[in-house]
C-alpha angles and dihedrals in degrees: 000000000000098000118085114220121229112211129184119200116200121191141129091209114090093203092057092047088050093049095048094042090054091054098044092048090065094057124091126227093025135120121191141177130201119221117195129198141023102334099187089080097068143024108267120222097001109178094006132108111289109253120241090213134019117201105204123191114216088210093064112129125236108054153001117305092224093053090048092051091051090049094050093046090053092048096040108028094169096045123103113226121209113197122208113207137156090215107091096172115131088237093059095042091052091046091054094044092051088052092056107275114145099192136020119219118189117229125259086055115238113206096224092053093051095043092049092051090051094047092047087053089053091053093049089054091052093046089050091053094241094124133023124257122247127256131263116213121186127199118202131160130222090232140359124288098026095121102250090143090054091051093046094050096045093043090052092052093043092053091049099043103033102029097034095231127147108249137189119193116200125192104220095170086101099177099046111008114174102182093098087061094046090052094042092233134116108198118209090218129046142176087287092071090055090052094047090053096036092133090069100035108154140132093285093052093044093050090049092057099047127080121222106225123209090235088071103260136107112238128205109194131215117245115289090216117050090210089069091067091089088068091061111089127187091246089056093054092046095053093043091054093045089055092046090051088058094048103044139046087224134018112194119200125196108203129190118263115270091334103128101186122156093271092051093047091050089051093049095046093052094046124111091199129021116197109202110201121209138152130218096273119117095236093050092048092048091049091049091054091048092047091051090052092047093050090051090055088053089059097256111146113247089220088069094058121085122185112218125189117215127198091021116192119189092215095053118136087240120059125208088249093056090048090053091050091051097048094035095229137082123269108245097200146350124213118207121242100257092158100154095051093043095050089048092052092048092050091050092047093235128118112248093234087058097039099045115003091181095059115116093247092046093054090046095051092051087059089046094057091047090056090043089057097041108021095166093056092051098034096128095048123077104167096276123109126188133189114346090007096288116158114250 
C-alpha cells in the first residue's frame, strides 16, 4: 500500500531486538528504529515523527510494563502498541490489553505472528480510510501467444525493484498458467488453497498461499491441476483481490487471452488499469477492437483500458497511426521485438529485467512502468523513438 509504516521497537534485550529487526527488514514499505535500554527514564521520540506502531518488550528493564503502556498511550494516543511477552496466559493477555496493548506477540518472536499483526494493522488503516488502497492492473492479450505474460511478469518485477513498491503477481490463467515456469518456481500452494478455505480468508491464509520470489515480488500461482478450477468461484476471486488491494501498492493479474470466464471478468471489473496486449497483425488488432467494445458493454470504463503493442517493428505493414485509427483510441505503449533475449530469459526462468537490465526490452519496460505510474508526466512518450532519439 502507498503509506510507509513507521515502527519503533523498544527492548533492553539484544536477542529480542535482533529477532524483531530480522523480521521487519523483510517487509516492504516500512521504516523502523530500534531503541535499546530502560525507556522509562526518558521521553522516547520527542520531536520525531509519531510512530504508527510501537513494539514493546515486556522484558525491558527499568519499570513496570503496565506503567510503560499507560505512559506510551498518553504520549502517542493514535499509535498501536504490540507487546512481546513470554506469558501467554489469558490473564496476562487481558491485563496487557486493558492497559492499552493492541496486539500480543509471544516471545520468542515468530516471524509469521509479527508479520500477520503488522499486515492486519495495514488493513485496518485502509478500512478506516486513513490510507489509500493499492492498484490492480490486469494484462490480457487480444489473442494467444502475444507475450502478455512476459509483459506482466517483467512489469511486476520492474515496479518492485526500480520503483520500490510492494507488488503481488497473480496468475489468473487458471487452466494453463505459465508464470511459475517464467519465475522458475513451483509453489506448493496455489489460489486453490485460498478458495478451499475461503470461509477463513485473512492475511495469515493469504500469506501462506503466496510465494516470496527473489526478484522482490509476491507470487500467487494458478492451480497445478486443471481439474481444480471448478473449486474457484467468482466470489472467491473477488474477495482475494479485494484483500490483495489492501496489502500491496500494486497487484498485477495475468489473464488468459480473449477467454472471458467468470474469474477473468471479476479480475477485469475490479481492475484500475487494463493493459490490452496486441501486436501489429490484423487479427490481433481486430480482436483488440472487439474486446474494447465488449468491455464497454460490461460497464468497464474505457479510460481504464490501455492498448499496448508488443514486438513492435518500425517497418511493419501496419503503422501505429493506422492501428489507432482502426481501434479508435490511442496506443498507450509499444514494446520492441527483443525476441532472442526474451526467449532466453523464459528458458532460464528469470524475468529479463532481472537477468539483463541493459537489454532493449528491459530498458523499455522500465520506462513503461514509469508511465504506468505517472501517465500525465509521460503523456507524449509511448516507448517509440525516432531520429535523434525523439519520442514519436
